[in-house]
Structure formats: structure tokens, C-alpha cells
C-alpha positions in Angstrom: -11.0 22.3 47.2 -11.8 20.9 50.3 -9.7 17.9 51.8 -10.2 14.4 52.0 -11.6 13.3 55.6 -8.9 11.1 56.9 -9.9 7.5 58.3 -7.2 6.0 61.0 -5.0 2.9 59.2 -8.1 2.1 56.8 -6.9 0.0 54.0 -8.6 0.1 50.8 -11.2 -2.5 50.6 -12.7 -2.5 47.2 -11.8 -0.6 43.8 -15.2 1.0 43.8 -14.8 3.0 47.1 -11.2 4.6 45.6 -10.3 7.5 44.3 -7.3 10.1 44.0 -7.9 13.4 44.1 -4.8 15.0 42.2 -4.3 18.7 43.0 -1.6 21.4 41.7 -1.2 25.3 42.9 -1.7 26.3 39.0 -4.1 23.9 37.9 -7.8 22.8 38.1 -8.1 19.6 40.6 -8.9 16.0 39.0 -10.5 13.2 40.6 -9.6 9.6 39.2 -11.1 6.6 40.1 -9.1 3.9 41.0 -9.5 0.5 40.6 -6.8 -2.1 42.0 -4.2 -2.6 40.0 -0.3 -0.3 39.7 -0.5 3.1 38.8 3.1 4.5 37.1 3.2 8.1 37.9 5.6 10.4 36.1 5.6 12.9 33.2 6.2 10.8 30.7 3.2 9.7 28.2 3.6 6.4 28.9 2.6 6.3 32.4 -0.7 5.8 33.9 -1.1 8.6 35.9 0.9 11.6 33.9 2.1 14.6 35.9 2.9 17.2 33.3 5.5 19.4 35.2 9.3 20.0 35.3 9.4 18.8 39.1 8.1 15.1 38.1 10.4 12.8 36.5 9.6 10.5 33.7 8.7 7.6 35.6 9.0 9.3 39.4 6.8 7.0 41.5 4.8 3.7 41.6 1.4 3.3 43.7 0.2 0.1 44.5 -3.8 -0.3 45.4 -4.5 -3.8 46.5 -7.3 -5.1 48.4 -5.0 -6.0 51.7 -2.2 -3.5 51.5 -1.4 -0.8 48.9 2.0 0.8 48.8 4.3 4.0 47.3 7.4 3.5 46.2 10.1 6.1 44.4 11.6 5.3 41.4 14.1 7.9 40.8 15.2 9.2 44.5 14.1 12.4 43.4 11.8 13.0 46.3 8.3 11.0 47.2 6.5 12.5 50.3 4.1 11.0 52.4 2.1 13.1 55.0 5.0 15.3 54.9 7.8 12.9 55.4 10.0 12.0 52.4 9.8 8.0 51.9 13.2 5.6 51.3 11.7 2.7 50.3 8.3 1.4 49.4 6.3 2.7 52.1 2.5 1.3 53.3 -0.3 4.0 52.2 -3.5 4.5 53.7 -7.0 5.9 52.7 -6.7 9.7 53.7 -3.0 9.7 53.7 -1.7 12.5 51.3 1.4 11.6 48.9 3.6 14.8 47.8 5.5 14.2 44.3 6.8 17.5 43.0 4.2 20.3 42.7 1.2 17.9 42.6 -0.1 16.2 45.9 -2.6 13.1 45.4 -4.7 12.6 48.3 -5.9 9.1 48.9 -9.8 9.4 49.4 -12.6 6.8 50.4 -16.0 6.9 49.2 -17.5 9.3 51.9 -14.8 11.7 51.2 -15.7 12.5 47.6 -15.2 15.8 47.0 -18.5 17.5 45.8 -17.0 19.8 43.0 -16.0 18.1 39.8 -12.9 18.8 37.9 -12.9 21.6 35.4 -10.2 19.4 33.0 -8.2 16.8 33.3 -6.1 17.3 30.6 -3.1 18.3 32.1 -2.8 15.5 34.9 -4.5 12.5 33.8 -4.0 10.8 30.6 -7.8 9.5 29.8 -7.7 5.5 28.0 -10.9 4.4 26.2 -10.8 1.5 28.5 -9.4 1.1 32.3 -6.4 -1.0 31.8 -5.5 -3.1 35.0 -2.1 -3.5 35.7 -0.6 -6.4 38.2 2.3 -6.3 40.7 4.0 -8.5 38.0 3.1 -6.6 35.5 4.4 -3.2 37.4 7.5 -5.1 38.2 8.4 -6.6 34.4 7.8 -2.8 33.8 10.4 -1.8 35.8 12.8 -4.2 34.9 12.8 -4.2 31.7 13.2 -0.4 31.5 16.5 -1.1 33.8 17.7 -3.3 30.8 16.8 -1.0 28.3 18.8 1.9 29.9 22.0 -0.9 30.8 21.6 -2.3 27.2 20.3 0.0 24.1 18.8 -2.5 22.5 18.1 -0.9 19.4 21.9 -0.3 19.0 22.6 -3.9 19.9 20.4 -5.1 17.7 21.7 -2.8 14.2 25.4 -3.5 15.8 27.7 -6.5 14.0 26.8 -8.7 17.3 25.8 -12.3 15.6 22.0 -13.0 17.3 23.6 -15.8 19.6 25.8 -12.9 21.2 23.7 -10.7 21.3 21.0 -13.3 23.4 23.9 -13.9 25.6 24.5 -10.6 26.3 20.8 -9.8 27.4 20.5 -12.7 29.0 23.5 -11.8 30.9 22.2 -8.7 31.6 18.9 -9.3 32.9 20.4 -11.8 35.2 21.8 -9.4 37.1 19.0 -7.6 37.3 16.6 -9.9 38.5 19.4 -11.4 41.3 20.0 -8.0 42.3 15.9 -7.5 42.8 15.6 -10.7 44.0 15.6 -10.6 47.8 12.6 -7.6 47.4 10.7 -10.1 45.0 6.8 -10.7 46.2 6.3 -14.6 47.2 4.0 -15.0 44.1 6.4 -14.2 41.6 8.6 -16.9 40.3 12.0 -15.4 39.8 12.9 -17.6 37.0 9.5 -17.1 34.7 9.7 -13.4 35.4 13.3 -13.4 33.5 12.0 -16.0 30.9 9.3 -13.2 30.3 11.2 -10.2 30.1 13.7 -12.1 27.8 11.0 -13.2 25.2 10.1 -9.7 25.3 13.0 -8.1 25.0 14.2 -10.1 21.7 11.3 -12.5 21.0 8.2 -12.2 20.4 7.3 -12.1 24.4 4.0 -13.6 25.9 3.3 -14.4 22.3 6.2 -16.9 22.0 4.2 -19.4 24.6 1.3 -19.1 22.6 2.7 -20.1 19.2 4.6 -23.1 20.9 1.1 -24.5 21.9 -0.3 -26.6 18.8 -3.4 -26.5 20.4 -3.7 -22.9 19.8 -5.1 -21.9 16.1 -5.7 -18.7 16.5 -4.0 -15.5 18.7 -5.3 -11.9 19.2 -4.2 -9.5 20.7 -6.4 -6.3 21.7 -3.7 -3.8 23.2 -1.4 -4.6 25.5 -3.5 -6.3 28.3 -6.1 -8.3 26.5 -4.6 -11.6 24.7 -7.7 -13.8 23.3 -6.4 -17.3 21.6 -8.7 -19.8 19.6 -8.4 -23.3 20.6 -11.1 -25.8 19.2 -13.4 -23.3 17.2 -13.8 -21.5 20.5 -12.6 -18.3 21.6 -10.3 -18.1 25.4 -8.9 -15.2 26.9 -5.5 -15.7 28.1 -3.6 -14.2 31.5 -0.9 -13.0 28.9 -0.4 -9.5 28.5 2.8 -6.9 27.4 4.4 -4.5 29.2 2.9 -1.1 27.6 1.8 -0.1 24.0 5.8 0.2 22.9 6.2 -3.5 23.7 3.1 -4.3 21.4 4.6 -1.9 18.3 7.9 -3.3 19.0 6.8 -6.9 18.8 5.4 -5.7 15.6 8.2 -4.5 14.2 10.3 -7.4 14.7 7.6 -9.5 13.0 7.2 -7.0 9.6 10.8 -6.5 9.4 12.5 -9.5 8.2 9.7 -9.6 5.1 10.4 -6.0 3.8 7.4 -4.7 5.5 6.7 -1.4 7.0 4.0 0.0 10.1 4.0 3.2 11.2 1.2 6.3 11.4 1.8 6.7 7.4 1.1 2.8 6.8 -0.8 1.9 10.6 -1.8 -1.8 9.0 0.1 -4.1 7.6 -0.1 -8.1 6.4 2.8 -10.0 7.3 3.3 -13.9 8.1 6.1 -15.7 10.6 8.6 -17.9 9.7 6.6 -21.0 9.9 3.8 -19.6 7.5 1.2 -18.3 9.9 -0.8 -15.2 8.9 -0.3 -12.2 10.8 -2.1 -8.7 10.5 -1.5 -5.8 12.6 -3.0 -2.3 13.4 -1.8 0.6 15.4 -2.8 4.2 16.3 -4.8 5.9 15.3 -6.6 3.8 14.0 -6.7 1.5 16.8 -8.4 2.8 19.7 -7.2 0.1 22.2 -3.7 0.2 21.4 -1.8 -1.8 18.9 -3.6 -4.9 18.1 -2.1 -8.5 16.6 -3.9 -11.0 14.7 -2.3 -14.1 14.1 -3.9 -17.2 12.2 -1.1 -20.2 13.1 -0.3 -22.7 10.6 0.7 -26.1 12.2 4.0 -27.0 12.4 3.2 -29.8 9.5 0.8 -28.8 6.9 -2.3 -30.9 7.0 -3.3 -33.6 4.9 -5.8 -35.0 3.5 -6.2 -37.8 6.0 -6.3 -34.6 9.0 -9.3 -32.9 7.2 -11.2 -35.9 7.0 -10.2 -37.0 10.6 -11.7 -33.5 11.2 -14.8 -34.1 9.8 -14.1 -31.4 7.3 -14.7 -34.1 4.3 -15.1 -37.7 3.6 -13.1 -39.9 2.0 -15.2 -40.0 -1.1 -15.5 -36.4 -1.5 -11.5 -36.4 -0.9 -11.4 -38.4 -4.2 -13.7 -36.8 -6.3 -11.5 -33.9 -5.5 -8.2 -35.2 -6.2 -9.8 -36.5 -9.7 -10.8 -32.9 -10.3 -7.5 -31.8 -9.6 -5.4 -34.2 -12.1 -8.0 -34.0 -14.8 -7.0 -29.8 -14.8 -10.5 -28.5 -13.8 -10.3 -24.6 -12.6 -11.8 -24.9 -8.6 -12.7 -22.2 -6.4 -12.7 -22.6 -2.7 -15.0 -20.2 -1.2 -16.0 -19.5 2.4 -16.2 -16.8 5.1 -13.2 -15.7 7.3 -11.5 -18.1 9.3 -13.6 -20.7 7.8 -10.4 -22.9 6.4 -10.4 -21.4 2.7 -6.3 -21.9 2.9 -6.2 -25.3 4.6 -8.4 -26.7 2.0 -6.4 -25.3 -1.0 -3.2 -26.6 0.5 -4.7 -29.6 0.3 -6.2 -29.4 -3.0 -2.8 -28.3 -4.1 -1.1 -31.2 -2.7 -3.2 -33.3 -5.8 -0.9 -31.0 -8.2 1.3 -33.7 -10.1 4.7 -33.7 -9.2 5.8 -33.3 -13.0 4.1 -30.0 -13.9 5.6 -26.4 -13.4 3.6 -24.5 -10.4 3.5 -21.2 -9.5 2.0 -20.0 -6.5 1.2 -16.1 -6.0 0.0 -14.9 -2.6 -0.4 -12.0 -0.6 1.9 -13.1 2.4 3.2 -16.5 1.8 1.5 -19.4 3.2 0.9 -22.2 1.3 3.3 -24.8 1.9 3.5 -27.3 -0.9 5.8 -30.3 -1.6 6.1 -30.7 -5.3 9.6 -30.6 -6.7 8.8 -27.5 -9.2 7.4 -25.0 -7.7 8.0 -20.8 -8.3 6.2 -18.8 -5.1 5.4 -15.2 -6.0 4.9 -12.7 -3.0 3.2 -9.2 -3.4 5.1 -6.2 -2.2 3.7 -2.7 -0.7 4.3 0.2 -1.4 7.5 1.8 -0.2 7.9 5.1 2.4 7.8 6.8 -0.5 4.1 5.3 -2.0 6.3 3.6 -4.8 7.2 0.2 -5.6 4.1 -1.8 -5.0 3.8 -5.0 -6.7 0.2 -6.2 -6.9 -1.6 -9.9 -7.2 -2.4 -8.6 -10.5 1.1 -7.7 -12.0 2.3 -10.8 -10.7 -0.9 -12.8 -11.9 0.1 -11.0 -15.6 3.8 -11.9 -15.0 3.4 -15.6 -14.1 1.5 -16.2 -17.9 5.0 -15.2 -19.1 6.5 -18.0 -16.9 5.5 -21.0 -18.8 3.0 -22.3 -15.8 1.4 -25.6 -15.7 -0.8 -25.0 -13.1 -1.0 -21.5 -11.3 -2.6 -21.0 -7.7 -3.7 -18.1 -6.3 -3.8 -18.0 -2.5 -6.7 -15.1 -2.7 -8.6 -13.4 -5.6 -9.9 -10.1 -3.9 -9.3 -7.4 -6.6 -8.8 -6.7 -10.4 -6.8 -9.5 -10.5 -9.7 -11.8 -11.1 -9.9 -11.0 -14.9 -6.1 -11.7 -15.7 -7.2 -14.9 -13.7 -10.2 -15.8 -15.6 -8.2 -15.0 -18.9 -5.7 -17.4 -17.4 -8.0 -20.5 -17.1 -9.4 -19.5 -20.4 -6.2 -19.5 -22.3 -4.4 -22.8 -21.8 -3.7 -22.7 -18.2 -6.8 -24.9 -16.8 -6.3 -26.2 -13.7 -5.9 -23.5 -11.6 -7.4 -23.2 -8.3 -7.7 -20.1 -5.9 -10.1 -19.0 -3.1 -12.5 -16.2 -3.0 -14.4 -14.8 0.3 -18.2 -15.6 0.0 -21.2 -17.1 1.7 -22.6 -19.7 -1.2 -21.7 -20.6 -4.8 -24.0 -18.4 -6.0 -22.3 -15.3 -4.0 -19.0 -16.5 -5.6 -20.1 -15.7 -9.0 -21.7 -12.5 -7.9 -18.2 -11.8 -6.0 -16.5 -12.7 -9.4 -18.8 -10.5 -11.4 -17.5 -7.3 -9.5 -14.2 -7.8 -9.0 -13.4 -8.0 -12.9 -15.3 -5.2 -13.0 -12.6 -3.6 -10.7 -10.3 -4.0 -13.3 -11.6 -0.6 -14.8 -12.6 -2.3 -18.8 -16.2 -1.5 -18.3 -16.8 -5.0 -19.9 -20.9 -5.8 -20.5 -22.1 -7.7 -17.8 -23.0 -10.7 -20.1 -19.5 -10.7 -21.5 -18.2 -11.2 -17.7 -20.8 -14.1 -17.2 -19.4 -16.0 -20.4 -16.0 -15.4 -19.2 -16.8 -17.1 -15.6 -19.4 -19.5 -16.4 -16.4 -21.2 -19.4 -13.5 -20.8 -16.9 -14.5 -21.7 -13.6 -15.7 -25.8 -13.5 -16.1 -26.4 -9.5 -16.8 -24.4 -6.7 -16.1 -25.8 -3.0 -17.6 -24.1 -0.4 -16.4 -24.9 2.9 -18.0 -23.2 6.6 -17.6 -22.7 10.2 -20.5 -23.9 11.9 -21.7 -22.7 15.3 -19.3 -25.2 17.3 -16.0 -24.0 15.9 -15.5 -26.8 13.4 -14.8 -26.4 9.7 -16.7 -28.5 6.9 -17.3 -28.5 3.2 -21.0 -27.5 2.9 -21.6 -27.7 -0.9 -19.4 -28.9 -3.9 -21.1 -27.0 -6.6 -20.4 -27.5 -10.5 -20.6 -24.7 -13.1 -22.5 -26.3 -15.8 -22.9 -23.4 -18.7 -24.5 -20.3 -19.3 -28.8 -20.0 -20.0 -29.6 -16.6 -21.2 -27.7 -14.1 -19.0 -28.0 -16.5 -16.1 -24.8 -18.9 -15.4 -26.5 -22.4 -14.0 -25.1 -24.3 -11.4 -25.8 -27.7 -9.9 -24.8 -29.2 -6.9 -22.9 -32.6 -6.2 -22.7 -33.0 -2.4 -24.3 -30.8 0.1 -24.0 -31.1 3.5 -26.9 -31.7 6.1 -26.9 -30.6 9.0 -29.3 -32.9 11.3 -28.9 -31.1 15.2 -26.2 -30.8 18.0 -25.3 -33.3 20.4 -25.3 -33.6 24.1 -21.8 -30.8 24.3 -23.0 -28.9 21.5 -21.1 -30.3 18.5 -22.4 -29.8 15.2 -24.2 -33.1 13.9 -24.6 -34.0 10.2 -23.6 -35.5 6.6 -22.1 -34.9 3.6 -24.6 -35.9 1.0 -24.9 -36.6 -3.0 -27.1 -34.9 -4.5 -27.8 -37.4 -7.3 -26.8 -35.1 -9.8 -23.4 -36.1 -11.9 -20.8 -33.9 -13.3 -21.2 -33.4 -17.2 -17.5 -33.9 -17.2 -17.5 -37.7 -15.8 -16.4 -38.9 -19.1 -13.2 -36.9 -18.7 -11.8 -39.0 -16.1 -11.8 -41.9 -18.0 -9.9 -40.2 -20.8 -7.4 -39.3 -18.6 -6.9 -42.7 -17.0 -8.4 -42.0 -14.1 -10.5 -45.0 -12.5 -13.8 -43.6 -10.7 -16.4 -45.0 -9.2 -20.1 -43.7 -9.9 -21.5 -45.0 -7.2 -20.2 -42.2 -4.4 -23.0 -39.7 -6.5 -26.3 -42.2 -5.9 -28.4 -40.0 -3.4 -31.9 -38.1 -3.7 -32.5 -34.8 -4.2 -30.6 -32.1 -6.4 -31.7 -28.9 -7.9 
């Protein structure tokens, strides 16, 4: 393999002009295109450049490539040589320098010195990634400090010991302060030691970079796409943050901290999980081998205080007249399905509708991961349970719906129907448990009915379609469709009554519908909820239950 042409005292200019030529006496050469960033070099699989040889320590050196200056640093004292001379501290390196680590030689090559021959294989040396990960100098320093913290304090052992949480945190904070003080003078001026301390502490005992995002009330969703990319949703729009994790193992540790307290697990045999945070925020996590970009976490945040109907009116999700109508429907024991797409606000609307349930009734909530936050006095909350590591002990939503019928419920609220439990839910609605509420994923009221049929068939009862439609038409009274619009806003788009069955077709009539009139100058959706002119067939029941309701809200043109 030809050696790189040397260029005297020229630092690396741009990430497109850099390559690392890695050679070993008994292995094929490897060429690595090197972007600006920090390259942890060692024999451990977590390093960006893996030198798989007994002569190389697990984390042997750090190579920092920047536009203005580039450095190599020996992390072990086992030996790093630049142009044949051993270094004892950080040393600046230039294009054309040769770095020796163990039995490996790393040539720093600019574009003009790129070798003509391509390498036969990279399997033994460079650990490929699906997407190159840019690591900042700050991130590399965090990684080294975190490793030192783990070495000085066996965090896993301490976590499992009988230390009180406050004692454990004090011990970690004291040790972290000692480490930061030791290296404070060597830190780059751009790095704030106090902020660095907080970030590492959060990652050691909390949820790392997520702590700050969870504390920000303007953020509604957090999406971790591997250790180096974290997006948030704010005001309905996606934003890329500057947050990042140390490595894949750090993200996996955060996932463990989320799922362990609620008895969930995640590993290679069960590489995805649904969970929740203490405040009820919904969490989904998925890891290798299913995720090719690294461990992923999706958190749908709940506000510290549950949204009230006044909040939804203020957001433009619905109007006061429609809120009053839905309240009358809940009080008069109408079975209501809240339908919509992912992230449309179904659970938030269900929570608001549930707040209308009378305090004098016994309410049972059934959820996959407990999210609903009802304020009534007599509430029994049930949560499904996944199978254990042996594949046993699972308790499904359907099991809980069946069991709920034996618990003398006045109302049943199911967080989401998405499987065979739909049959049991329909039967409950038809057998004296009117006024039940649930949510379903669908794009329109008609789609909701089709999904219900499909879910009932999943129960394996082999029922004829007409029998299923008879069950649906008699059990479901109202479908409240909610949608997320192009500007990120969530609005009730349609309120539809199920009026009966004609032949083999379930009949519907829209009571209210949203009409979009356009977009304003800032791209916000403009429109209004209007009555169609149709009057609910059950309107007389409001008066029988002592509810005064102004029928003029149904005045309007159109209809079906």
C-alpha cells in the first residue's frame, strides 16, 4: 500500500478532504472518510474506530478533527506514537502525519494523497454505521468523564444496593464534582463546567438530555432517533435539537430507567415496549436489532395539569356549543367513540369527555399504559400487563374488559380499542353499560365502523357481518372525529350520530362538521365548525334526564 504524500504543517481544511488510511501488518488496509468530529479509537465495539487487536486497549485514544486544529490524545498511557515519537499529552496533528497505536498505523491523508487501490474489507478495523455520527468535542469529553464516573462508582451495583435515592445521588454528585475539578483547567473555553456537570449527572441518575426537554412546557413530543439525533414537536412543528446522548448504551440505560418501575422489560427477545412516565406521558421505545439507527424513544408529553374543556376551546379544537352538546351526550349515557389519526389528540379529548362523567357513578378505566387523569372520587384504574421473560402472565385489554363487567361499573372508559376487545366492549355497551367511552384509530366516521368490524372479527367468533353491524348500530351512538391539520393544530372535524341499520348498511348523520376556508398569512388553518341542520334522534332524552339544551345550535344549512 503506498504511503500518503506529506504536506508540511497544513491542518485539515474541510471534512470532504480528509481520509484515514488504517493499516496492519497482517490485515488488509482500510480507508475511512473522516468528517470533522471526535473519533474514539480502541478495541471496544462502542468506539467509532475499532482496532480489533490485543495490542490495543478498549478505549485507547481520541482523535479530534476540526477545521482549525486537530489533535490526538492517549487515554491509557499504553502508547500512542506520532511520526515515531510517543506522546504524553494531547498533541496537534497535521495532514501527512502517521499515528501508531499498537500494531496499527493510521495515516492522515488529504484528498490529493488518496490511495488508488480500494481496500479489500473493512470488517476487522472500521465499525460501519448506517449513518455517520458527528460527535462534538463536548460530547467526547462527556463520554470520557462518564466512563471515569462509572469506573469510580459502580452505578449499577449502587443502584441495586440499599442506598436511599438521595444518598445515591449525593454520592454520584460528589464524585462527579471531583472529576470535573480535576480536569477544569484542561477544558476548552467553549465548555461550561457547570453545565457539563449537570448533563452528565442527569445521564447518570435521570433521563439525561431528556430532563430539560421534559421540563419545557412548550414541547409536546420528544423523538430520540439514536444517540445523536433528538427531535421535538413544538406548536405542531418538528424541530431538531442540539441534545445528544453519549452512545447507544446511554440511550438503552435511559429506556431501562423508564420501563423498569412499571414492570415492563426490553431486550433482544422483546425489542420494543410501550410505557409511561410518572406524569402519565406516553413512551414507546424500540432497540436493536429492529432499529437500525440505534435505540429510539418516542415520548408524547402530557401537560402538568390536564387540559380542561376551556383549554380546547381556546386552542380552537371545538366551540362552546359543541362542548355543551358533548357534555349533554355524556351525562345522558350515550356511548361515544373518539376517532382520529395518530397524534390527533384522541386521548386528550377522551380525557375531557371523561371529566363530564358524574361524580356519583363508579368509573372503571382500562388502558395499555395508564394515561387518563380523571378527577372524580370513585375511579378504578386498570392497566394491561405484557408477558414476562418466559412469555407468560400477559393480561390483555380484552381480559380487563371482561373482568370489568364483574366489578359493577356504571361507566367503562377504554383508553383505546385496537383488537379483539372491541367485541367485549360492544357487548358491554349493549348490556346495561351505556355511557361508555373509548378511542379508535381511523380517518373518518365511516372508517371507524369498518375498523370496528375488523376488530370484532379478530376475536375469532366467526360472526356474520350483519350480526356484527347490528351490534355496532345498537351499541354506538356517537362518533367524534378529531383531526390534525397541516399547521399542527388539532380540531374536531366531524360529530356524527349512528342512526341505525338499513339493510346491511349502518346509517350515519353528521351533526357538526368542520369547514376549512383557507390559510392565513402565517400558514395557520382558518375555518369553523358548523351545524349541518340535522337534529340528533335522541334529543328528547336530554329533557327526560333534566337537561336543558338549546336546539338552536343545530340550525344550519346542509346535511346528508
